[in-house]
C-alpha positions as CSV (number, residue, x, y, z in Angstrom):
1,M,-8.5,-11.2,-22.4
2,V,-11.6,-11.1,-24.6
3,I,-13.4,-8.1,-25.9
4,R,-16.7,-8.5,-27.9
5,E,-18.5,-5.5,-29.3
6,I,-20.9,-4.6,-32.1
7,W,-20.1,-1.5,-34.1
8,A,-22.3,0.3,-36.7
9,I,-19.5,0.5,-39.2
10,P,-19.2,-1.5,-42.4
11,R,-16.9,-4.5,-42.3
12,E,-15.0,-3.2,-45.4
13,R,-14.1,0.0,-43.6
14,I,-12.9,-1.9,-40.5
15,E,-10.8,-4.2,-42.7
16,R,-9.3,-1.1,-44.5
17,F,-8.2,0.3,-41.2
18,F,-6.5,-2.9,-40.1
19,R,-4.8,-3.3,-43.4
20,S,-3.4,0.2,-43.1
21,Q,-1.6,-0.7,-39.8
22,N,2.0,-1.7,-40.2
23,D,2.0,-4.0,-37.2
24,V,-1.3,-5.8,-38.0
25,R,-1.3,-8.9,-40.2
26,P,-4.1,-10.8,-42.0
27,D,-4.6,-14.2,-40.4
28,G,-5.8,-16.0,-43.6
29,N,-9.3,-16.6,-42.2
30,G,-10.8,-13.2,-42.7
31,G,-9.4,-11.8,-39.5
32,F,-6.2,-10.1,-38.3
33,S,-3.6,-10.5,-35.7
34,F,-1.7,-8.0,-33.6
35,G,1.1,-9.5,-31.6
36,R,-0.6,-12.4,-29.9
37,C,-4.1,-10.8,-30.1
38,E,-6.5,-12.4,-32.6
39,I,-9.0,-10.0,-34.2
40,R,-12.2,-11.5,-35.7
41,I,-14.7,-9.5,-37.8
42,T,-18.2,-10.8,-38.4
43,S,-20.8,-9.0,-40.6
44,M,-24.3,-9.1,-39.2
45,P,-27.7,-8.2,-40.6
46,E,-28.3,-4.5,-40.9
47,R,-30.3,-2.9,-38.1
48,E,-33.4,-1.0,-39.3
49,T,-35.0,1.9,-37.5
50,G,-37.8,3.3,-39.4
51,R,-36.4,4.2,-42.8
52,L,-32.8,4.2,-41.6
53,R,-30.5,1.2,-42.0
54,F,-27.3,0.8,-40.1
55,P,-24.5,-1.7,-40.8
56,Q,-23.7,-4.1,-37.9
57,T,-20.3,-5.6,-37.5
58,R,-19.3,-7.8,-34.5
59,M,-15.7,-7.3,-33.4
60,E,-13.8,-9.8,-31.2
61,F,-10.4,-9.2,-29.8
62,E,-8.8,-12.1,-27.9
63,G,-5.3,-12.5,-26.5
64,P,-2.9,-11.4,-23.8
65,E,-4.1,-8.2,-22.0
66,A,-1.2,-6.0,-23.2
67,D,-1.7,-6.8,-26.9
68,T,-5.5,-6.8,-26.8
69,D,-5.6,-3.5,-24.9
70,K,-3.2,-1.8,-27.3
71,I,-4.9,-2.7,-30.5
72,H,-8.4,-2.3,-29.1
73,R,-7.6,1.2,-27.9
74,R,-6.2,2.1,-31.4
75,F,-9.4,0.7,-33.0
76,V,-11.7,2.7,-30.7
77,L,-9.8,5.9,-31.2
78,Q,-10.1,5.5,-35.0
79,F,-13.9,4.8,-34.9
80,I,-15.2,6.3,-31.7
81,S,-17.0,9.1,-33.6
82,A,-17.5,6.8,-36.7
83,G,-15.9,9.7,-38.6
84,G,-12.4,8.3,-38.6
């Protein structure tokens, strides 16, 4: 299973979230792993709308459905309002 999304959340904040999870491990390549799900994080150029600038971070979750669904759901619940 593969999930690809772009979030308007800084990469550093996303990384801080994954580092705080006891069952998520750094993969040594700037990403993380949860069970057999690989999590890749890619910074993208900021999006500009008038005077406003928004961070853009591409998220990729790839692995067996059970692991991918579980960690993706946890991620979404943390950032769904971008206030987590």
